[in-house]
N, CA, C and O of each residue as an XYZ file, in Angstrom:
288
protein
N      77.490     74.766    122.664
C      77.295     76.212    122.725
C      78.615     76.905    122.399
O      79.673     76.521    122.897
N      78.537     77.900    121.582
C      79.716     78.637    121.145
C      80.029     79.757    122.134
O      79.144     80.526    122.509
N      81.270     79.846    122.547
C      81.702     80.964    123.391
C      81.930     82.179    122.514
O      82.588     82.085    121.478
N      81.399     83.306    122.917
C      81.584     84.529    122.147
C      82.636     85.382    122.838
O      82.468     85.809    123.980
N      83.722     85.617    122.116
C      84.802     86.454    122.615
C      85.217     87.367    121.478
O      85.803     86.913    120.495
N      84.924     88.624    121.603
C      85.227     89.587    120.546
C      86.151     90.651    121.112
O      85.800     91.373    122.045
N      87.331     90.733    120.531
C      88.260     91.792    120.922
C      88.647     92.525    119.647
O      89.577     92.119    118.949
N      87.946     93.588    119.347
C      88.270     94.453    118.226
C      88.633     95.809    118.805
O      88.079     96.236    119.817
N      89.550     96.464    118.164
C      90.040     97.733    118.679
C      89.670     98.874    117.746
O      89.643     98.714    116.526
N      89.394    100.000    118.323
C      89.183    101.236    117.574
C      90.032    102.305    118.246
O      90.015    102.440    119.469
N      90.761    103.051    117.459
C      91.651    104.074    117.994
C      91.131    105.458    117.634
O      90.409    105.630    116.652
N      91.501    106.417    118.426
C      91.095    107.796    118.186
C      92.250    108.722    118.552
O      93.241    108.295    119.145
N      92.112    109.973    118.196
C      93.101    110.968    118.603
C      92.567    111.705    119.821
O      91.363    111.703    120.079
N      93.441    112.319    120.548
C      93.078    112.964    121.800
C      91.974    114.010    121.616
O      91.066    114.104    122.442
N      92.048    114.792    120.540
C      91.051    115.847    120.318
C      89.653    115.268    120.158
O      88.688    115.842    120.664
N      89.527    114.152    119.472
C      88.214    113.534    119.317
C      87.739    112.939    120.619
O      86.560    113.034    120.962
N      88.635    112.336    121.331
C      88.279    111.696    122.595
C      87.741    112.718    123.588
O      86.836    112.408    124.364
N      88.277    113.914    123.574
C      87.846    114.951    124.509
C      86.528    115.592    124.077
O      85.804    116.140    124.908
N      86.217    115.526    122.782
C      85.014    116.200    122.306
C      83.739    115.427    122.619
O      82.647    115.992    122.568
N      83.862    114.156    122.939
C      82.720    113.296    123.251
C      81.695    113.292    122.115
O      80.490    113.226    122.357
N      82.182    113.364    120.890
C      81.314    113.387    119.726
C      81.449    112.118    118.890
O      81.132    112.117    117.700
N      81.911    111.056    119.503
C      82.076    109.795    118.795
C      81.006    108.835    119.290
O      80.862    108.607    120.492
N      80.259    108.277    118.349
C      79.229    107.313    118.693
C      79.513    106.030    117.926
O      79.755    106.071    116.720
N      79.485    104.892    118.611
C      79.757    103.638    117.924
C      78.853    102.540    118.444
O      78.316    102.600    119.551
N      78.708    101.528    117.592
C      77.913    100.370    117.976
C      78.364     99.175    117.146
O      78.949     99.342    116.075
N      78.099     98.006    117.626
C      78.386     96.777    116.894
C      77.151     96.418    116.085
O      76.042     96.363    116.617
N      77.350     96.175    114.790
C      76.235     95.795    113.917
C      76.167     94.274    113.862
O      76.941     93.636    113.149
N      75.255     93.708    114.603
C      75.123     92.257    114.661
C      74.327     91.700    113.493
O      74.193     90.483    113.360
N      73.791     92.580    112.636
C      73.011     92.132    111.484
C      73.891     91.718    110.307
O      73.406     91.073    109.377
N      75.160     92.073    110.329
C      76.067     91.747    109.239
C      76.807     90.457    109.584
O      77.455     90.358    110.626
N      76.702     89.487    108.709
C      77.417     88.226    108.914
C      78.786     88.337    108.263
O      78.894     88.309    107.037
N      79.822     88.460    109.064
C      81.175     88.610    108.530
C      81.845     87.270    108.255
O      82.916     87.217    107.650
N      81.217     86.198    108.697
C      81.772     84.848    108.555
C      83.149     84.729    109.189
O      83.998     83.959    108.740
N      83.345     85.503    110.233
C      84.593     85.416    110.996
C      84.263     85.684    112.458
O      83.099     85.864    112.818
N      85.283     85.708    113.286
C      85.060     85.978    114.698
C      85.105     87.467    115.007
O      85.143     87.859    116.173
N      85.101     88.295    113.971
C      85.086     89.746    114.145
C      83.699     90.284    113.841
O      82.940     89.677    113.086
N      83.379     91.402    114.419
C      82.090     92.047    114.200
C      82.311     93.370    113.473
O      83.403     93.938    113.510
N      81.272     93.845    112.820
C      81.306     95.141    112.146
C      81.041     96.219    113.186
O      80.069     96.145    113.937
N      81.903     97.210    113.223
C      81.742     98.333    114.142
C      81.340     99.545    113.318
O      82.074     99.973    112.427
N      80.177    100.092    113.618
C      79.710    101.310    112.965
C      80.026    102.488    113.877
O      79.805    102.425    115.087
N      80.539    103.555    113.294
C      80.791    104.726    114.131
C      80.526    105.995    113.341
O      80.607    106.019    112.113
N      80.213    107.035    114.072
C      80.027    108.351    113.471
C      80.772    109.368    114.318
O      80.898    109.228    115.535
N      81.250    110.373    113.651
C      81.992    111.445    114.315
C      81.276    112.748    114.012
O      81.070    113.099    112.850
N      80.904    113.454    115.049
C      80.266    114.754    114.876
C      81.226    115.806    115.399
O      81.655    115.758    116.553
N      81.555    116.746    114.546
C      82.529    117.752    114.922
C      82.147    119.093    114.319
O      81.595    119.158    113.220
N      82.438    120.136    115.031
C      82.180    121.484    114.524
C      83.374    122.025    113.753
O      83.229    122.972    112.979
N      84.524    121.453    113.947
C      85.734    121.921    113.274
C      86.261    120.877    112.312
O      85.613    119.859    112.067
N      87.432    121.130    111.773
C      88.072    120.184    110.876
C      88.746    119.083    111.690
O      89.421    119.357    112.683
N      88.557    117.841    111.262
C      89.190    116.722    111.952
C      90.630    116.537    111.497
O      91.493    116.119    112.269
N      90.869    116.853    110.245
C      92.218    116.767    109.701
C      92.503    118.050    108.946
O      91.587    118.793    108.591
N      93.756    118.301    108.708
C      94.133    119.501    107.976
C      93.792    119.317    106.502
O      94.116    118.285    105.914
N      93.153    120.294    105.912
C      92.768    120.236    104.513
C      93.990    120.507    103.641
O      94.535    121.611    103.673
N      94.436    119.506    102.855
C      95.647    119.715    102.046
C      95.462    120.760    100.951
O      96.448    121.306    100.456
N      94.218    121.051    100.562
C      93.997    122.054     99.531
C      94.319    123.458    100.017
O      94.621    124.342     99.215
N      94.258    123.664    101.319
C      94.587    124.989    101.850
C      96.078    125.271    101.770
O      96.489    126.431    101.790
N      96.886    124.234    101.682
C      98.337    124.403    101.588
C      98.836    124.140    100.170
O     100.034    123.952     99.959
N      97.930    124.126     99.206
C      98.314    123.819     97.831
C      99.296    124.867     97.325
O      99.050    126.065     97.458
N     100.405    124.424     96.746
C     101.414    125.385     96.279
C     101.048    126.062     94.961
O     101.801    126.902     94.468
N      99.899    125.704     94.384
C      99.507    126.258     93.099
C      98.327    127.209     93.267
O      97.460    126.992     94.113
N      98.304    128.246     92.470
C      97.184    129.175     92.469
C      96.258    128.763     91.328
O      96.503    129.108     90.172
N      95.200    128.028     91.650
C      94.305    127.507     90.627
C      93.526    128.591     89.911
O      93.011    128.364     88.816
N      93.433    129.763     90.513
C      92.725    130.859     89.867
C      93.492    131.391     88.657
O      92.897    132.009     87.775
N      94.789    131.161     88.607
C      95.600    131.627     87.479
C      95.722    130.574     86.374
O      96.383    130.812     85.363
N      95.098    129.432     86.557
C      95.210    128.353     85.567
C      94.497    128.732     84.272
O      93.469    129.409     84.292
N      95.049    128.293     83.163
C      94.423    128.490     81.856
C      93.548    127.268     81.587
O      93.996    126.293     80.985
N      92.295    127.331     82.040
C      91.420    126.164     81.983
C      91.023    125.817     80.553
O      90.772    124.648     80.260
N      90.961    126.789     79.662
C      90.655    126.482     78.261
C      91.770    125.633     77.660
O      91.507    124.662     76.951
N      92.996    126.000     77.944
C      94.151    125.226     77.463
C      94.155    123.836     78.114
O      94.474    122.837     77.468
N      93.805    123.793     79.360
C      93.768    122.518     80.089
C      92.753    121.564     79.452
O      93.035    120.376     79.295
N      91.577    122.075     79.085
C      90.539    121.235     78.487
C      90.954    120.733     77.100
O      90.566    119.637     76.698
N      91.744    121.535     76.367
C      92.169    121.107     75.030
C      93.185    119.978     75.067
O      93.266    119.189     74.125
N      93.947    119.888     76.123
C      95.003    118.867     76.155
C      94.557    117.558     76.714
O      95.349    116.619     76.795
């Protein structure tokens, strides 16, 4: 008989941990051919989880000459 010992770690940030919007489960249907299991998780959030880098973009894309861009 095989002993089953699985120690896999998942980390989170404090804001997610407090929101209680993280759901996870072990998918036993996937054969990983190792002693690790596949962990499925979903995050449900009403706000942004990370800062959107496009909001800090140093370029004004509205001023771009898109016709010239397409020609090059």
